[in-house]
C-alpha positions in Angstrom: 215.2 25.4 -182.0 213.5 27.9 -183.7 209.1 28.1 -182.6 208.1 26.9 -185.8 210.4 24.0 -186.2 209.5 23.1 -182.9 205.2 22.7 -183.7 206.3 21.2 -186.6 208.1 18.5 -184.7 205.6 17.9 -182.2 202.4 18.2 -184.5 203.9 15.7 -186.8 204.5 13.2 -183.5 201.2 13.8 -182.4 200.1 12.6 -185.5 202.8 9.7 -185.8 200.6 9.0 -182.6 197.6 8.5 -183.6 198.8 6.5 -186.6 199.7 4.4 -184.6 196.4 3.6 -182.5 195.2 2.1 -185.4 198.0 -0.8 -185.5 197.7 -0.7 -181.4 193.7 -0.4 -180.7 192.8 -4.7 -181.9 196.1 -5.4 -180.1 197.5 -4.1 -176.7 195.5 -1.8 -174.3 198.4 -0.7 -172.7 199.7 1.0 -175.6 196.9 2.2 -176.2 196.6 4.1 -173.1 200.8 5.3 -174.2 199.7 6.7 -177.3 196.6 8.8 -176.5 198.8 10.4 -173.4 201.1 10.9 -176.5 198.5 12.4 -178.9 197.2 14.9 -176.0 200.4 15.9 -174.9 202.2 16.7 -178.7 198.8 17.9 -179.9 199.5 20.5 -176.6 202.9 21.3 -177.6 202.5 21.9 -181.2 200.6 24.8 -180.9 198.6 26.5 -183.3 195.3 26.4 -181.7 193.7 28.8 -183.6 193.8 26.6 -186.8 193.3 23.7 -185.0 190.3 25.2 -183.6 189.0 26.1 -187.0 189.4 22.8 -188.3 187.6 21.2 -185.1 184.8 24.3 -185.6 184.0 24.0 -189.3 183.9 20.2 -188.7 180.2 19.0 -187.9 181.1 15.7 -186.4 183.8 17.2 -184.1 181.3 19.1 -182.8 178.9 16.6 -182.3 180.9 14.3 -180.3 182.4 17.9 -178.2 178.6 18.1 -177.3 177.9 14.6 -176.5 180.9 14.6 -174.5 179.6 17.9 -172.5 176.6 16.5 -172.3 178.6 13.6 -170.1 180.4 16.7 -167.9 177.1 18.0 -167.1 175.2 15.1 -166.2 177.8 14.7 -164.0 176.7 17.1 -161.6 173.4 15.5 -160.6 171.5 12.5 -160.4 172.2 9.2 -158.1 176.1 9.1 -158.3 178.9 11.0 -156.3 182.0 12.6 -157.8 183.9 9.1 -158.0 181.2 7.6 -159.9 181.1 10.4 -162.4 185.1 10.7 -162.6 184.8 6.9 -163.4 182.1 7.3 -166.1 183.9 10.0 -167.7 187.0 8.0 -167.9 185.5 5.5 -169.7 184.1 8.3 -171.9 187.2 10.2 -172.6 187.5 8.6 -175.9 184.6 10.7 -177.6 186.8 13.7 -176.8 189.5 12.7 -178.9 187.1 12.5 -181.9 187.7 16.6 -182.3 191.7 16.3 -181.4 192.4 13.4 -184.2 190.0 15.3 -186.9 192.5 18.4 -186.5 195.2 15.3 -186.8 194.1 13.6 -189.9 193.6 16.8 -192.2 195.8 15.3 -195.2 194.8 11.9 -197.2 198.3 10.4 -196.7 197.7 10.9 -192.7 194.9 8.9 -193.2 195.5 6.4 -196.0 198.7 5.5 -193.4 196.3 5.5 -190.4 193.6 2.9 -192.5 196.6 0.6 -193.2 198.2 0.2 -189.7 194.2 -1.4 -188.7 194.6 -3.1 -191.5 198.0 -5.0 -191.2 197.1 -5.5 -187.1 193.8 -7.1 -187.8 195.7 -9.1 -190.9 198.0 -10.7 -188.3 194.8 -11.2 -185.7 193.4 -13.2 -188.4 196.7 -14.7 -189.0 197.1 -15.7 -185.5 193.4 -17.0 -185.2 193.8 -19.8 -187.9 197.0 -20.8 -186.3 195.1 -20.8 -183.0 192.4 -23.2 -184.8 195.0 -25.7 -185.5 195.9 -26.5 -181.7 199.5 -26.2 -182.4 200.7 -23.5 -180.1 200.3 -24.2 -176.1 197.5 -22.2 -174.6 198.5 -19.0 -171.9 200.7 -16.5 -173.4 200.3 -13.7 -175.6 197.7 -15.5 -178.0 194.8 -16.1 -175.2 192.2 -18.3 -177.2 191.8 -22.2 -177.3 190.8 -24.1 -180.9 187.8 -24.2 -180.3 187.4 -20.2 -179.8 190.5 -19.0 -181.8 190.5 -15.3 -180.3 194.0 -14.0 -180.3 194.8 -10.3 -178.7 191.2 -9.3 -177.3 188.1 -11.1 -175.8 186.1 -13.2 -178.6 183.5 -10.1 -178.7 185.5 -7.5 -179.2 187.9 -9.4 -182.0 184.8 -10.5 -183.7 183.0 -7.2 -184.0 186.5 -5.6 -185.4 186.8 -8.7 -188.0 183.4 -8.2 -189.3 184.4 -4.7 -189.7 187.6 -6.0 -191.1 185.7 -8.7 -193.5 183.8 -5.4 -195.3 186.8 -3.4 -195.6 188.3 -5.9 -197.3 185.5 -6.2 -199.3 185.4 -2.6 -200.3 189.6 -2.9 -201.2 188.2 -5.7 -204.1 185.7 -3.8 -205.0 187.6 -0.7 -205.9 190.7 -2.7 -206.7 192.4 -1.5 -210.0 193.6 -5.4 -211.0 192.3 -8.4 -211.2 194.7 -9.8 -209.2 194.2 -7.3 -205.9 190.6 -7.8 -206.3 191.0 -11.6 -205.9 193.2 -11.4 -203.2 191.1 -8.7 -201.2 188.5 -10.9 -201.6 189.7 -14.1 -200.7 190.8 -12.7 -197.3 187.5 -10.7 -196.6 185.6 -14.7 -197.0 188.3 -16.0 -194.6 187.8 -12.7 -192.0 183.9 -13.7 -192.4 184.6 -17.6 -191.8 186.4 -16.6 -188.9 183.7 -14.3 -187.7 180.8 -16.9 -188.3 182.7 -20.5 -187.8 185.7 -19.7 -185.5 185.5 -17.3 -182.8 182.5 -16.8 -180.6 180.9 -13.8 -180.5 177.5 -12.8 -181.1 177.4 -9.4 -181.7 180.2 -10.0 -184.5 177.4 -12.2 -186.5 175.1 -9.0 -186.8 177.8 -6.8 -187.3 178.5 -8.9 -190.3 175.3 -9.4 -191.3 174.5 -5.9 -191.1 178.0 -4.6 -193.1 177.1 -7.6 -196.3 174.0 -6.5 -197.1 174.7 -2.5 -196.7 177.9 -3.6 -198.9 175.3 -5.3 -201.5 173.2 -2.0 -201.5 175.6 0.3 -202.0 176.7 -1.6 -204.7 173.7 -2.8 -206.7 171.2 -1.1 -204.5 167.6 -2.7 -204.7 169.1 -5.5 -206.9 171.9 -6.0 -204.5 169.8 -6.2 -201.1 167.7 -8.5 -202.9 170.7 -11.1 -203.6 171.9 -9.9 -199.9 168.8 -10.9 -198.1 168.1 -14.1 -200.6 172.6 -15.3 -200.5 172.0 -14.5 -196.2 169.3 -16.7 -196.0 170.8 -19.3 -197.8 174.1 -19.0 -195.4 171.8 -18.7 -192.2 170.3 -22.3 -193.1 173.2 -24.1 -194.1 175.2 -23.1 -191.7 172.5 -23.7 -188.9 172.1 -27.2 -190.3 176.4 -28.0 -190.7 177.5 -26.6 -187.7 176.7 -28.0 -184.6 178.5 -25.1 -182.6 176.5 -22.7 -184.2 173.1 -25.0 -183.7 174.2 -25.1 -179.9 174.6 -21.5 -179.6 171.2 -20.6 -180.8 169.5 -22.9 -179.3 171.3 -22.1 -176.2 169.7 -18.3 -176.5 166.5 -19.0 -177.8 166.2 -21.8 -174.3 167.3 -18.9 -172.1 165.1 -15.9 -173.2 162.1 -18.6 -172.9 162.5 -19.6 -169.3 163.4 -16.3 -168.9 160.9 -15.0 -165.7 161.0 -10.7 -165.2 162.4 -10.1 -161.6 163.7 -13.6 -160.6 167.0 -13.0 -161.6 169.9 -15.9 -162.8 173.3 -16.4 -162.5 173.9 -18.9 -164.9 171.7 -17.8 -168.0 173.5 -15.3 -169.7 170.4 -13.7 -172.1 168.3 -13.8 -169.1 170.8 -11.8 -167.2 170.7 -9.5 -170.1 166.9 -9.3 -170.2 167.1 -8.3 -166.4 169.5 -5.6 -167.5 166.7 -4.2 -170.1 163.7 -4.6 -168.0 165.4 -2.6 -165.2 167.0 0.0 -167.3 163.4 0.6 -169.1 162.1 1.5 -165.6 164.9 3.4 -164.8 164.5 5.9 -168.2 160.6 5.6 -167.7 161.3 7.1 -164.0 164.0 9.4 -165.3 163.1 10.4 -168.7 164.2 14.0 -169.6 167.3 14.1 -167.9 168.4 10.7 -166.7 169.8 9.9 -163.2 173.5 11.6 -164.5 176.8 10.4 -166.0 177.7 8.8 -162.4 174.0 7.3 -161.5 173.5 4.4 -163.2 174.5 1.6 -160.8 173.8 2.9 -157.9 170.1 3.6 -159.4 169.6 0.3 -160.9 171.1 -1.5 -157.7 168.2 0.7 -156.4 165.7 -1.2 -158.9 166.4 -4.8 -157.9 166.9 -4.2 -153.9 165.3 -6.9 -152.1 165.5 -9.5 -155.1 167.6 -12.3 -156.7 168.9 -9.9 -159.1 172.7 -9.6 -160.3 174.0 -6.0 -160.1 175.6 -4.2 -162.7 177.3 -1.1 -163.9 175.9 -1.1 -167.4 173.1 -2.6 -168.8 174.9 -3.9 -171.9 172.8 -1.3 -174.6 174.4 1.7 -175.5 171.1 3.4 -176.2 169.5 2.3 -173.1 172.6 3.5 -170.9 173.1 6.9 -172.2 169.4 7.3 -172.0 169.3 6.3 -168.7 172.7 8.7 -167.4 171.1 11.3 -169.6 167.8 10.7 -170.2 166.2 11.0 -174.1 168.2 14.6 -174.3 171.1 12.0 -174.2 169.7 9.6 -176.5 168.7 12.3 -179.2 172.2 13.9 -179.1 173.8 10.6 -179.4 171.5 9.2 -181.9 172.3 12.8 -184.1 176.0 11.8 -184.2 175.1 8.5 -185.5 173.0 9.9 -188.1 175.2 13.1 -188.8 178.2 10.7 -189.3 176.0 8.3 -191.6 175.1 11.8 -193.6 178.2 13.6 -193.7 180.1 10.4 -194.8 178.4 11.3 -198.7 180.8 14.2 -198.7 183.9 12.5 -198.3 186.1 12.4 -201.3 187.2 8.9 -201.6 184.6 5.7 -202.5 186.9 3.4 -200.5 186.1 5.9 -197.1 182.7 6.9 -197.8 182.4 3.2 -197.6 184.9 2.6 -194.3 182.6 5.4 -192.5 179.3 3.8 -192.8 180.6 0.4 -192.6 182.6 1.6 -189.4 179.3 3.3 -188.7 177.2 0.3 -188.9 179.1 -2.1 -186.7 179.8 0.5 -183.7 175.4 0.7 -183.9 174.7 -2.3 -184.5 177.1 -3.8 -181.8 175.1 -1.0 -179.1 172.5 -3.1 -179.1 174.1 -5.5 -177.2 176.6 -4.2 -175.7 177.9 -0.5 -173.8 180.5 0.0 -176.8 181.4 3.1 -176.2 182.3 2.4 -172.3 184.1 -0.4 -173.5 187.9 0.6 -173.5 189.0 -0.8 -177.6 185.4 -0.7 -179.1 185.1 3.3 -177.7 188.8 4.3 -179.2 188.4 2.2 -182.3 185.0 4.5 -182.5 186.7 7.4 -182.1 189.8 7.0 -183.7 187.9 5.8 -186.9 185.4 8.5 -187.1 188.6 11.0 -186.6 190.5 9.3 -189.1 187.9 9.3 -191.8 185.4 12.6 -190.8 189.0 14.8 -191.0 188.4 14.2 -195.2 185.7 16.2 -194.9 185.5 19.6 -197.5 186.1 22.8 -195.4 184.0 25.4 -195.9 184.0 27.9 -198.7 186.8 30.2 -197.6 188.8 27.5 -195.2 192.3 26.9 -196.6 193.3 23.1 -196.7 196.7 24.1 -197.8 197.3 26.2 -194.7 198.0 22.4 -192.9 201.2 21.7 -191.7 203.1 19.2 -194.1 204.4 17.2 -191.5 204.8 13.6 -193.4 208.6 14.0 -193.7 
C-alpha cells in the first residue's frame, strides 16, 4: 500500500472515530473509551505530524488546553498525593489533551457538521426514550435506567439534564437559523420538548441553571438588550408559574433551602446533600487559603481534604463538586487562572467561527460547562469532561488559520 494512501486512510479512520464520539458521549461510556483509543491510534498512524502540529500551534484554544494539561502534569510531581494519586487524576483529566487532537481532525466544515449531527441524533433518541419511560410502559432496569418519576435514559440525571439543556439550546439555534418555516416550527417545538424534559421530568438542578443561562444568552444574542429584558421577564414568569404548579419542583427547592438553613460548619451530615456540599466548599476554600499559589498538587486534594476533616464527623471527598475550587486547590491561583483563561478564550474566539450556528453553539456549550462546573467537577467527570473536549475540538477547529496558512492542504478524507 502506498504510504500516502495509508496515511489518508488512517487519518480518515481517526476522524470518523472522532465524529462517532458525538453519538456515543450521551449514551455509552464504554464506547467512548474505545473510540478515544481509536482516535489516538489512527491519529498517530496517520503521520503528517508537521502539518498536524502546525494546525495545533496556530490554534489558540488548542494551545490553552495543552497549557492547562501541562500544568496538571507538573502538579503531579508535588503536593500531598503520591504517584498513583496523580495518575488517577491525570487519567480523568486526559480529555483536555484530546482538544488538540480533535482540532487537527476537524479542519473541514463537512466533518464538523457530521459531528454535530451525530450528537443531535443521540440526544434526540435520548429525549424520545425519556418520554417513553415517563409513560411507565417499560419495566424498570435494562438499558433504560430511569423511572417515570425521574426518566433519565443512558446517563444519570445530572449528566442527562446538562446535555438536554444544551440540546434544547442547540435546537433553538437551529430554529433561529432555519431556512424554511416548517424547519423553524419543527426545531422550535423540539426545543420546547427538550426544555420541558429538563424542567419538569428529569431531576437535575444543574440542568435547571444551565438551561436558564442558555435561555438568557439566546435571547440576548438574538435581540440584544431587548432580548435580555424579555428573557428575564419570561424567566420570572416561568419560575413563578412552575413553582406554583409543580409540586415536585417546590419540594426540591424547599428541601435545598431547608438543608442550607440547617447547616452548621464542621458538624457533618450524611443525610443532607446540601449540607455536605457546604462542607465541601468551606473545607476546599480552607485548603486554597493554606496553599494559594500552586495548590496541593494534581493528586493531592483527597489527602489534603482528609487532613482538614480529621477528627470531625464530616464525610471525606475526592473532589469538592465545584471545578473551580478543585483546580484552585490542586494548582492554586496559577491553575485557576489558566482554566479561566481557557474559558474566556473560547468565549472570545467564538466570534471568529465561520458559521453563525457554530458561533452560537460554541458559546452555548461553554456556558453549559461553566455553569455546571459551579456545582460539579465536570472536567473530572467522564461524560461531561469528554463532551467539553470534543465540542471544543469540533467547533474551534473552524477558527481561521493565520495569514499564510493553507486550509486547502488538509487531507480530503470524507470518501
